[in-house]
Chimera marker file (.cmm) of the C-alpha trace (Angstrom):
<marker_set name="trace">
<marker id="1" x="-32.870" y="33.663" z="-11.837" r="1" g="1" b="0" radius="0.5"/>
<marker id="2" x="-33.860" y="30.935" z="-10.308" r="1" g="1" b="0" radius="0.5"/>
<marker id="3" x="-31.736" y="28.921" z="-8.236" r="1" g="1" b="0" radius="0.5"/>
<marker id="4" x="-32.316" y="25.225" z="-8.303" r="1" g="1" b="0" radius="0.5"/>
<marker id="5" x="-30.935" y="23.734" z="-4.836" r="1" g="1" b="0" radius="0.5"/>
<marker id="6" x="-30.470" y="19.917" z="-4.572" r="1" g="1" b="0" radius="0.5"/>
<marker id="7" x="-33.353" y="17.730" z="-3.201" r="1" g="1" b="0" radius="0.5"/>
<marker id="8" x="-35.573" y="20.671" z="-4.132" r="1" g="1" b="0" radius="0.5"/>
<marker id="9" x="-38.519" y="21.094" z="-7.112" r="1" g="1" b="0" radius="0.5"/>
<marker id="10" x="-37.843" y="24.444" z="-8.967" r="1" g="1" b="0" radius="0.5"/>
<marker id="11" x="-40.953" y="25.788" z="-6.817" r="1" g="1" b="0" radius="0.5"/>
<marker id="12" x="-39.989" y="24.967" z="-3.396" r="1" g="1" b="0" radius="0.5"/>
<marker id="13" x="-36.328" y="26.528" z="-4.464" r="1" g="1" b="0" radius="0.5"/>
<marker id="14" x="-36.908" y="29.422" z="-4.529" r="1" g="1" b="0" radius="0.5"/>
<marker id="15" x="-39.462" y="30.093" z="-1.942" r="1" g="1" b="0" radius="0.5"/>
<marker id="16" x="-38.139" y="32.809" z="1.007" r="1" g="1" b="0" radius="0.5"/>
<marker id="17" x="-41.036" y="32.467" z="3.381" r="1" g="1" b="0" radius="0.5"/>
<marker id="18" x="-43.662" y="35.455" z="4.345" r="1" g="1" b="0" radius="0.5"/>
<marker id="19" x="-42.379" y="38.074" z="4.548" r="1" g="1" b="0" radius="0.5"/>
<marker id="20" x="-41.921" y="39.222" z="8.179" r="1" g="1" b="0" radius="0.5"/>
<marker id="21" x="-43.968" y="43.107" z="7.513" r="1" g="1" b="0" radius="0.5"/>
<marker id="22" x="-47.199" y="41.877" z="5.298" r="1" g="1" b="0" radius="0.5"/>
<marker id="23" x="-46.922" y="38.557" z="5.676" r="1" g="1" b="0" radius="0.5"/>
<marker id="24" x="-47.413" y="37.268" z="2.474" r="1" g="1" b="0" radius="0.5"/>
<marker id="25" x="-45.308" y="34.446" z="0.810" r="1" g="1" b="0" radius="0.5"/>
<marker id="26" x="-41.768" y="36.039" z="-1.261" r="1" g="1" b="0" radius="0.5"/>
<marker id="27" x="-39.992" y="34.288" z="-4.074" r="1" g="1" b="0" radius="0.5"/>
<marker id="28" x="-35.848" y="34.607" z="-4.475" r="1" g="1" b="0" radius="0.5"/>
<marker id="29" x="-35.366" y="37.270" z="-6.945" r="1" g="1" b="0" radius="0.5"/>
<marker id="30" x="-35.390" y="41.298" z="-7.386" r="1" g="1" b="0" radius="0.5"/>
<marker id="31" x="-39.072" y="41.730" z="-5.502" r="1" g="1" b="0" radius="0.5"/>
<marker id="32" x="-36.898" y="40.447" z="-2.432" r="1" g="1" b="0" radius="0.5"/>
<marker id="33" x="-34.451" y="42.673" z="-0.158" r="1" g="1" b="0" radius="0.5"/>
<marker id="34" x="-32.229" y="41.805" z="2.709" r="1" g="1" b="0" radius="0.5"/>
<marker id="35" x="-32.648" y="44.655" z="6.530" r="1" g="1" b="0" radius="0.5"/>
<marker id="36" x="-30.992" y="44.681" z="8.912" r="1" g="1" b="0" radius="0.5"/>
<marker id="37" x="-33.235" y="45.529" z="11.833" r="1" g="1" b="0" radius="0.5"/>
<marker id="38" x="-30.748" y="48.067" z="13.738" r="1" g="1" b="0" radius="0.5"/>
<marker id="39" x="-28.526" y="49.868" z="10.883" r="1" g="1" b="0" radius="0.5"/>
<marker id="40" x="-24.813" y="48.410" z="10.122" r="1" g="1" b="0" radius="0.5"/>
<marker id="41" x="-24.148" y="52.147" z="11.100" r="1" g="1" b="0" radius="0.5"/>
<marker id="42" x="-25.521" y="51.419" z="14.022" r="1" g="1" b="0" radius="0.5"/>
<marker id="43" x="-23.912" y="48.361" z="15.125" r="1" g="1" b="0" radius="0.5"/>
<marker id="44" x="-26.695" y="45.908" z="14.263" r="1" g="1" b="0" radius="0.5"/>
<marker id="45" x="-25.585" y="42.480" z="12.670" r="1" g="1" b="0" radius="0.5"/>
<marker id="46" x="-29.358" y="40.718" z="12.156" r="1" g="1" b="0" radius="0.5"/>
<marker id="47" x="-31.257" y="40.448" z="9.301" r="1" g="1" b="0" radius="0.5"/>
<marker id="48" x="-34.456" y="39.032" z="7.644" r="1" g="1" b="0" radius="0.5"/>
<marker id="49" x="-35.186" y="39.049" z="4.025" r="1" g="1" b="0" radius="0.5"/>
<marker id="50" x="-38.519" y="41.262" z="3.692" r="1" g="1" b="0" radius="0.5"/>
<marker id="51" x="-40.425" y="42.452" z="-0.039" r="1" g="1" b="0" radius="0.5"/>
<marker id="52" x="-38.537" y="45.143" z="-1.661" r="1" g="1" b="0" radius="0.5"/>
<marker id="53" x="-41.208" y="47.296" z="-1.344" r="1" g="1" b="0" radius="0.5"/>
<marker id="54" x="-42.012" y="46.883" z="2.578" r="1" g="1" b="0" radius="0.5"/>
<marker id="55" x="-38.185" y="47.554" z="2.947" r="1" g="1" b="0" radius="0.5"/>
<marker id="56" x="-38.313" y="50.562" z="1.050" r="1" g="1" b="0" radius="0.5"/>
<marker id="57" x="-41.458" y="51.629" z="3.290" r="1" g="1" b="0" radius="0.5"/>
<marker id="58" x="-39.627" y="51.151" z="6.197" r="1" g="1" b="0" radius="0.5"/>
<marker id="59" x="-36.511" y="53.536" z="4.628" r="1" g="1" b="0" radius="0.5"/>
<marker id="60" x="-39.428" y="56.408" z="3.792" r="1" g="1" b="0" radius="0.5"/>
<marker id="61" x="-41.099" y="56.277" z="7.209" r="1" g="1" b="0" radius="0.5"/>
<marker id="62" x="-37.942" y="56.149" z="9.950" r="1" g="1" b="0" radius="0.5"/>
<marker id="63" x="-34.452" y="57.510" z="9.940" r="1" g="1" b="0" radius="0.5"/>
<marker id="64" x="-31.529" y="55.138" z="10.880" r="1" g="1" b="0" radius="0.5"/>
<marker id="65" x="-31.376" y="55.814" z="14.627" r="1" g="1" b="0" radius="0.5"/>
<marker id="66" x="-35.197" y="55.013" z="14.628" r="1" g="1" b="0" radius="0.5"/>
<marker id="67" x="-34.848" y="52.317" z="13.020" r="1" g="1" b="0" radius="0.5"/>
<marker id="68" x="-32.002" y="51.180" z="15.326" r="1" g="1" b="0" radius="0.5"/>
<marker id="69" x="-33.810" y="52.560" z="18.783" r="1" g="1" b="0" radius="0.5"/>
<marker id="70" x="-37.747" y="51.734" z="18.048" r="1" g="1" b="0" radius="0.5"/>
<marker id="71" x="-38.157" y="49.947" z="14.717" r="1" g="1" b="0" radius="0.5"/>
<marker id="72" x="-35.774" y="46.888" z="15.173" r="1" g="1" b="0" radius="0.5"/>
<marker id="73" x="-38.571" y="44.293" z="15.217" r="1" g="1" b="0" radius="0.5"/>
<marker id="74" x="-40.461" y="43.244" z="13.060" r="1" g="1" b="0" radius="0.5"/>
<marker id="75" x="-43.522" y="43.633" z="15.152" r="1" g="1" b="0" radius="0.5"/>
<marker id="76" x="-42.311" y="47.657" z="16.037" r="1" g="1" b="0" radius="0.5"/>
<marker id="77" x="-42.488" y="48.067" z="12.859" r="1" g="1" b="0" radius="0.5"/>
<marker id="78" x="-46.069" y="46.621" z="11.943" r="1" g="1" b="0" radius="0.5"/>
<marker id="79" x="-47.840" y="47.879" z="15.074" r="1" g="1" b="0" radius="0.5"/>
<marker id="80" x="-46.556" y="51.588" z="13.888" r="1" g="1" b="0" radius="0.5"/>
<marker id="81" x="-49.939" y="53.584" z="12.818" r="1" g="1" b="0" radius="0.5"/>
<marker id="82" x="-48.205" y="54.184" z="9.321" r="1" g="1" b="0" radius="0.5"/>
<marker id="83" x="-46.721" y="51.386" z="8.710" r="1" g="1" b="0" radius="0.5"/>
<marker id="84" x="-50.433" y="49.450" z="9.451" r="1" g="1" b="0" radius="0.5"/>
<marker id="85" x="-52.041" y="51.389" z="6.614" r="1" g="1" b="0" radius="0.5"/>
<marker id="86" x="-49.329" y="50.256" z="4.614" r="1" g="1" b="0" radius="0.5"/>
<marker id="87" x="-49.649" y="46.550" z="5.065" r="1" g="1" b="0" radius="0.5"/>
<marker id="88" x="-52.981" y="46.232" z="4.431" r="1" g="1" b="0" radius="0.5"/>
<marker id="89" x="-52.551" y="48.266" z="1.531" r="1" g="1" b="0" radius="0.5"/>
<marker id="90" x="-49.977" y="45.974" z="0.007" r="1" g="1" b="0" radius="0.5"/>
<marker id="91" x="-51.357" y="42.742" z="1.667" r="1" g="1" b="0" radius="0.5"/>
<marker id="92" x="-53.923" y="43.089" z="-1.945" r="1" g="1" b="0" radius="0.5"/>
<marker id="93" x="-51.001" y="43.589" z="-4.215" r="1" g="1" b="0" radius="0.5"/>
<marker id="94" x="-48.749" y="40.924" z="-6.061" r="1" g="1" b="0" radius="0.5"/>
<marker id="95" x="-45.644" y="39.308" z="-4.617" r="1" g="1" b="0" radius="0.5"/>
<marker id="96" x="-43.679" y="40.717" z="-6.876" r="1" g="1" b="0" radius="0.5"/>
<marker id="97" x="-44.440" y="44.357" z="-6.519" r="1" g="1" b="0" radius="0.5"/>
<marker id="98" x="-41.533" y="46.405" z="-6.259" r="1" g="1" b="0" radius="0.5"/>
<marker id="99" x="-43.168" y="50.242" z="-5.938" r="1" g="1" b="0" radius="0.5"/>
<marker id="100" x="-41.868" y="53.294" z="-5.264" r="1" g="1" b="0" radius="0.5"/>
<marker id="101" x="-41.025" y="55.563" z="-2.115" r="1" g="1" b="0" radius="0.5"/>
<marker id="102" x="-40.223" y="59.145" z="-1.664" r="1" g="1" b="0" radius="0.5"/>
<marker id="103" x="-37.761" y="60.386" z="1.229" r="1" g="1" b="0" radius="0.5"/>
<marker id="104" x="-39.286" y="62.218" z="3.763" r="1" g="1" b="0" radius="0.5"/>
<marker id="105" x="-38.377" y="66.123" z="2.946" r="1" g="1" b="0" radius="0.5"/>
<marker id="106" x="-34.492" y="66.867" z="5.305" r="1" g="1" b="0" radius="0.5"/>
<marker id="107" x="-33.001" y="63.493" z="4.707" r="1" g="1" b="0" radius="0.5"/>
<marker id="108" x="-30.620" y="62.655" z="1.513" r="1" g="1" b="0" radius="0.5"/>
<link id1="1" id2="2" r="1" g="1" b="0" radius="0.2"/>
<link id1="2" id2="3" r="1" g="1" b="0" radius="0.2"/>
<link id1="3" id2="4" r="1" g="1" b="0" radius="0.2"/>
<link id1="4" id2="5" r="1" g="1" b="0" radius="0.2"/>
<link id1="5" id2="6" r="1" g="1" b="0" radius="0.2"/>
<link id1="6" id2="7" r="1" g="1" b="0" radius="0.2"/>
<link id1="7" id2="8" r="1" g="1" b="0" radius="0.2"/>
<link id1="8" id2="9" r="1" g="1" b="0" radius="0.2"/>
<link id1="9" id2="10" r="1" g="1" b="0" radius="0.2"/>
<link id1="10" id2="11" r="1" g="1" b="0" radius="0.2"/>
<link id1="11" id2="12" r="1" g="1" b="0" radius="0.2"/>
<link id1="12" id2="13" r="1" g="1" b="0" radius="0.2"/>
<link id1="13" id2="14" r="1" g="1" b="0" radius="0.2"/>
<link id1="14" id2="15" r="1" g="1" b="0" radius="0.2"/>
<link id1="15" id2="16" r="1" g="1" b="0" radius="0.2"/>
<link id1="16" id2="17" r="1" g="1" b="0" radius="0.2"/>
<link id1="17" id2="18" r="1" g="1" b="0" radius="0.2"/>
<link id1="18" id2="19" r="1" g="1" b="0" radius="0.2"/>
<link id1="19" id2="20" r="1" g="1" b="0" radius="0.2"/>
<link id1="20" id2="21" r="1" g="1" b="0" radius="0.2"/>
<link id1="21" id2="22" r="1" g="1" b="0" radius="0.2"/>
<link id1="22" id2="23" r="1" g="1" b="0" radius="0.2"/>
<link id1="23" id2="24" r="1" g="1" b="0" radius="0.2"/>
<link id1="24" id2="25" r="1" g="1" b="0" radius="0.2"/>
<link id1="25" id2="26" r="1" g="1" b="0" radius="0.2"/>
<link id1="26" id2="27" r="1" g="1" b="0" radius="0.2"/>
<link id1="27" id2="28" r="1" g="1" b="0" radius="0.2"/>
<link id1="28" id2="29" r="1" g="1" b="0" radius="0.2"/>
<link id1="29" id2="30" r="1" g="1" b="0" radius="0.2"/>
<link id1="30" id2="31" r="1" g="1" b="0" radius="0.2"/>
<link id1="31" id2="32" r="1" g="1" b="0" radius="0.2"/>
<link id1="32" id2="33" r="1" g="1" b="0" radius="0.2"/>
<link id1="33" id2="34" r="1" g="1" b="0" radius="0.2"/>
<link id1="34" id2="35" r="1" g="1" b="0" radius="0.2"/>
<link id1="35" id2="36" r="1" g="1" b="0" radius="0.2"/>
<link id1="36" id2="37" r="1" g="1" b="0" radius="0.2"/>
<link id1="37" id2="38" r="1" g="1" b="0" radius="0.2"/>
<link id1="38" id2="39" r="1" g="1" b="0" radius="0.2"/>
<link id1="39" id2="40" r="1" g="1" b="0" radius="0.2"/>
<link id1="40" id2="41" r="1" g="1" b="0" radius="0.2"/>
<link id1="41" id2="42" r="1" g="1" b="0" radius="0.2"/>
<link id1="42" id2="43" r="1" g="1" b="0" radius="0.2"/>
<link id1="43" id2="44" r="1" g="1" b="0" radius="0.2"/>
<link id1="44" id2="45" r="1" g="1" b="0" radius="0.2"/>
<link id1="45" id2="46" r="1" g="1" b="0" radius="0.2"/>
<link id1="46" id2="47" r="1" g="1" b="0" radius="0.2"/>
<link id1="47" id2="48" r="1" g="1" b="0" radius="0.2"/>
<link id1="48" id2="49" r="1" g="1" b="0" radius="0.2"/>
<link id1="49" id2="50" r="1" g="1" b="0" radius="0.2"/>
<link id1="50" id2="51" r="1" g="1" b="0" radius="0.2"/>
<link id1="51" id2="52" r="1" g="1" b="0" radius="0.2"/>
<link id1="52" id2="53" r="1" g="1" b="0" radius="0.2"/>
<link id1="53" id2="54" r="1" g="1" b="0" radius="0.2"/>
<link id1="54" id2="55" r="1" g="1" b="0" radius="0.2"/>
<link id1="55" id2="56" r="1" g="1" b="0" radius="0.2"/>
<link id1="56" id2="57" r="1" g="1" b="0" radius="0.2"/>
<link id1="57" id2="58" r="1" g="1" b="0" radius="0.2"/>
<link id1="58" id2="59" r="1" g="1" b="0" radius="0.2"/>
<link id1="59" id2="60" r="1" g="1" b="0" radius="0.2"/>
<link id1="60" id2="61" r="1" g="1" b="0" radius="0.2"/>
<link id1="61" id2="62" r="1" g="1" b="0" radius="0.2"/>
<link id1="62" id2="63" r="1" g="1" b="0" radius="0.2"/>
<link id1="63" id2="64" r="1" g="1" b="0" radius="0.2"/>
<link id1="64" id2="65" r="1" g="1" b="0" radius="0.2"/>
<link id1="65" id2="66" r="1" g="1" b="0" radius="0.2"/>
<link id1="66" id2="67" r="1" g="1" b="0" radius="0.2"/>
<link id1="67" id2="68" r="1" g="1" b="0" radius="0.2"/>
<link id1="68" id2="69" r="1" g="1" b="0" radius="0.2"/>
<link id1="69" id2="70" r="1" g="1" b="0" radius="0.2"/>
<link id1="70" id2="71" r="1" g="1" b="0" radius="0.2"/>
<link id1="71" id2="72" r="1" g="1" b="0" radius="0.2"/>
<link id1="72" id2="73" r="1" g="1" b="0" radius="0.2"/>
<link id1="73" id2="74" r="1" g="1" b="0" radius="0.2"/>
<link id1="74" id2="75" r="1" g="1" b="0" radius="0.2"/>
<link id1="75" id2="76" r="1" g="1" b="0" radius="0.2"/>
<link id1="76" id2="77" r="1" g="1" b="0" radius="0.2"/>
<link id1="77" id2="78" r="1" g="1" b="0" radius="0.2"/>
<link id1="78" id2="79" r="1" g="1" b="0" radius="0.2"/>
<link id1="79" id2="80" r="1" g="1" b="0" radius="0.2"/>
<link id1="80" id2="81" r="1" g="1" b="0" radius="0.2"/>
<link id1="81" id2="82" r="1" g="1" b="0" radius="0.2"/>
<link id1="82" id2="83" r="1" g="1" b="0" radius="0.2"/>
<link id1="83" id2="84" r="1" g="1" b="0" radius="0.2"/>
<link id1="84" id2="85" r="1" g="1" b="0" radius="0.2"/>
<link id1="85" id2="86" r="1" g="1" b="0" radius="0.2"/>
<link id1="86" id2="87" r="1" g="1" b="0" radius="0.2"/>
<link id1="87" id2="88" r="1" g="1" b="0" radius="0.2"/>
<link id1="88" id2="89" r="1" g="1" b="0" radius="0.2"/>
<link id1="89" id2="90" r="1" g="1" b="0" radius="0.2"/>
<link id1="90" id2="91" r="1" g="1" b="0" radius="0.2"/>
<link id1="91" id2="92" r="1" g="1" b="0" radius="0.2"/>
<link id1="92" id2="93" r="1" g="1" b="0" radius="0.2"/>
<link id1="93" id2="94" r="1" g="1" b="0" radius="0.2"/>
<link id1="94" id2="95" r="1" g="1" b="0" radius="0.2"/>
<link id1="95" id2="96" r="1" g="1" b="0" radius="0.2"/>
<link id1="96" id2="97" r="1" g="1" b="0" radius="0.2"/>
<link id1="97" id2="98" r="1" g="1" b="0" radius="0.2"/>
<link id1="98" id2="99" r="1" g="1" b="0" radius="0.2"/>
<link id1="99" id2="100" r="1" g="1" b="0" radius="0.2"/>
<link id1="100" id2="101" r="1" g="1" b="0" radius="0.2"/>
<link id1="101" id2="102" r="1" g="1" b="0" radius="0.2"/>
<link id1="102" id2="103" r="1" g="1" b="0" radius="0.2"/>
<link id1="103" id2="104" r="1" g="1" b="0" radius="0.2"/>
<link id1="104" id2="105" r="1" g="1" b="0" radius="0.2"/>
<link id1="105" id2="106" r="1" g="1" b="0" radius="0.2"/>
<link id1="106" id2="107" r="1" g="1" b="0" radius="0.2"/>
<link id1="107" id2="108" r="1" g="1" b="0" radius="0.2"/>
</marker_set>
């Protein structure tokens, strides 16, 4: 569903800017999630929109404590070696791609 904001065209209303992880454009809808840089369980309140596939990748690689203490900014996430290879791949994918990531063994 497209939300039309007053005074903007439909295309402008759906744009959320570039993803802080992969840099590709984001549009409102199922391909976008909110990500708390410091998980709420760890006291975080700040968040950004990310592509859902980028958000899932973060949570498939890192537990909440690591996200809170180490990977708590877009810059830290982009500079991690596992994320670098993912970003190189995902930049070639359509912006609407949702994807799937398996949870690491030993995590619920």
